[in-house]
N, C-alpha and C positions, 0 to 999 in steps of 0.2 A: 603797482603803479595804478592811479586812477585813468581811467579813459580820459577823462578830460587832459590831463598831463600828455598823453600820448598824442591826443589831437593838436594840441597846442604845439608841439614838436615836428609835426609833420610840415615839410616843404620848408624848414627853417636850413639856412646856407650853413654848411659845414667847412671849417678852416682848419689848418694845423695849428701848433703853437709858435709860428712864425709868421702866421698872418694870410699864408698862402691859401687861395679857394680851393677846395675839393669838389664840393658839389650840393646836392640839397637833399635832406631827408627825404625819402619816401615811404619809410615804414620801421616796425621792430618787431622783434623775436622774441619770445617770453620761452623760460623754461619750465618745467612740469608744477614748479610752484608759483608760477606765475610772477616771477623776477623777472629784471630784464636781462635777456641773454645777448644781443646784439642789435646793431642798428644798420639798417639799409640804405645804402647811398646811391643816388643816381650821378655817376661821375661826368656825365656829360659823351654825347657822341654815341647813344645808345650804351653806354658802358653801366654795370652794376655791381656794385660791391658790399658785402656785409663785414662790418667791423664790430668785434667783442667789445661788451661794455668797459671793460678795464681800460680799453684805449679811450674813452668818451669823456668828456666832462662838459657839462651844461655851463654857458657862460651868458646871462641874460638872454637875449632874443638869437643866440648863436650857438652852434655846438662844436667844442674844440676837439680835434682827434690827436690823441697823442704817436709821436713818431713809433713805430714797429719796433727799432732798435732800443727806444725807451724802455718798452715793457720788457723786453729781453732783459736788458741789464739789470731792471730791478727786480726780476725773479732770479737771475743769477746770484745777484749781491744777498738776496735773503737765503737763498738755497746753500751759499757760502757760508756765512755767519753761521747756519743752523748746523752745517755737517761739521765745522771747526769746533764748534762749541762743544757737541756732542764727542768727538774724539778726546777734548781736553779735559772734560768732567770724566770720561772713562779712565783716563790716565790718574786723575786723582783718587778716584774710587778704588782703582788697584793698588795704588801707593798707601791708602788708607786700609786695604784690606777687607773693604766692602763686597767685593764679587770674587767669586772663584776664578783661579789662573784660566780656565776653561771658557769660562763665560766673558771673561776679557778678550782671549784671544779670538773668539767669535765675532764677538761685536766691533772689535777693533779690525777685523777683515772686512766685515760690513761696510763699517764708517769709510776704510780705506779704497773700498771699491766704490763707494760714492763720490769721493774727492778724486779719483783719479777720471771719473766721469764727467766731474765739474772741470777739471783739466780741459779735457778736449772741448766742453762746451765753450770755455774763455778761447780757445785758440778759432774755434768755428766764428765764434761771434767778432773776435777780433779782425777776421778776414771778411765779413761781412762790412764791418764799419769803415774799413781801408778801402774797400771797393765804392762805397757810398762816398768817402772821402774824393775818390778819383773822379767819380762820377757828378759832383758837385764842382769840382775844379774845371772838368771840361765845360759845362756849363757854362761857369765862368768866364772861359777864354770866349766861348759863341755870342754871349752878351758883350763882352767887352770889344769884339769885331763889329758887333752892331751897334754900339756906342758910337765907335769910331767912324762908322759910316754916317751916321748923324751929325756929328761934328764937321765932317767934311761937306755935306748939303747944306748946313747951316752957313758955313763961312763962303760957299760958292751962292748963297744967297737963293737956293734952290728950294728951301722953306724959311718961314717967318719965326721971328723969335718965340712968338708964344706956343707955336707946334713943337718948336726945339725943345723948349723946357720944360713942355709937358711929359714930350716924349722919353728926354734924359732922366727928369726926376723919377718917371715910372722905373726906367732901366736901373738906377743907381739904387731905388728902392728894393729891387727884386735882390740885386748883387748882395745889399746890407744883410738881407733875410735868410739866403743862403749862405753867407760868411758866418751870421750867428750859429747856423746848424753845424758848419763845419768846425767851428771854435769848441761848441760843445761835443763833437764827436772826437776831435784831438784831446779834450780833457778826459773823456771816458776811456780812450785807448790808453791813455798813460796809467790811469786805474788798472786797466784789466791786464795791461803787460808789466805793472810793477807790483807793489806790494798786495794788492788785493788776491792775485793768483793763488790757488791753494799750493802748499808746498813752498812759498816763498820764505826765504832765510831771513826777512825783514819783519817787523811788527805789523801784522795784518791788521792792526786796528789804526794805522795811520796811513792816511793818503797821499799818494806822489804828489809833488808840486805840479800845479797844473800846467800843461804845454799849450798856451793859448793859440796859438798859430794865426794871431791876429794879423792882418795885413793893412799896411797903409799905402797900399797904390791903386784903391778904388778911385776909379775915374772922377775929377771933379767938374761940375760944368760952371763952377764961376767965372773962370776967363772968359769964357764965351758968352753970357749972358748978362754977367753982373750980379746973379744971385744966385745964391746957394743951392745944391741941387742935392743936400742933405748926403755928400759922397762920404762923411766919416761914418766910421763904425765903433761903436760902442762896444769896449771890451770888457763887460761885465758878465757873458754868458757862459764863459768856461767853468766859472766858480758856483754856478748854480747847479742844484741837484740835478738829476736826468729825468725827474717829474716837476720840475718846474713849467709853469706853464706862462707865456710870455703875455699876458693881458694885462689892461689895465682895471677892469672889473674887479671890484672887492666881493663880489657873490658868485665866484667860481665854485662849484661843487661836481663832485664825481658823480655821473649820470646814474650809477649804482645806489649812489646815498639818496635818491628819491623814491627808489622802489620800495613796494608795500606803503607809501605815503597816500 
């Protein structure tokens, strides 16, 4: 990557795929070949974290950070497809008499061990995602309490309409972003616990029907100030790929794609 490109990216804002602010870029790390290895981000309050380039996408003047669970899901999906394909090909070769029986048995045991490890990875990732859903739902309850307090203050004439509208709109926007992640995770959990898991009796090439988990109880601020607070949630996220970036930019590109340019 050219030095000019590195300089241009320093101090840029970092957001996740749902538009939530993470921090600012403070620098980069390179591997021995000079390729992008990681991005250093100041998270605020003196906190720092380096994120691998695989989780970073350049979007105009911003840097988009993919959720860690998305990266894990993509790696697991790729490894699962490879392991299952190798096992199937090996069976075909044995049936066609292309490999000796002892070679078949050795390779079958090897691939079987890999698939067993993948099953464990599926279970581990499932637990991680369920914990994230629980965390998002807990946050939602906290935000709903806060919004309820805002409504009371507005109706009691303690805050004016302009202040209430700005606060309530921001609150509902936050809940909408969280709900989008929650819906995508629920869809992913359907995949992880369904046909995708190695050893499933169903066709692994077919994905289970998405469990959107969409909610229609997002507090709406229309009743209180006569204008929509954008309380509705678009239920289009569960059907997206785990690597879809929710950005309006048409120039999104993986950060690693500009390495060496």
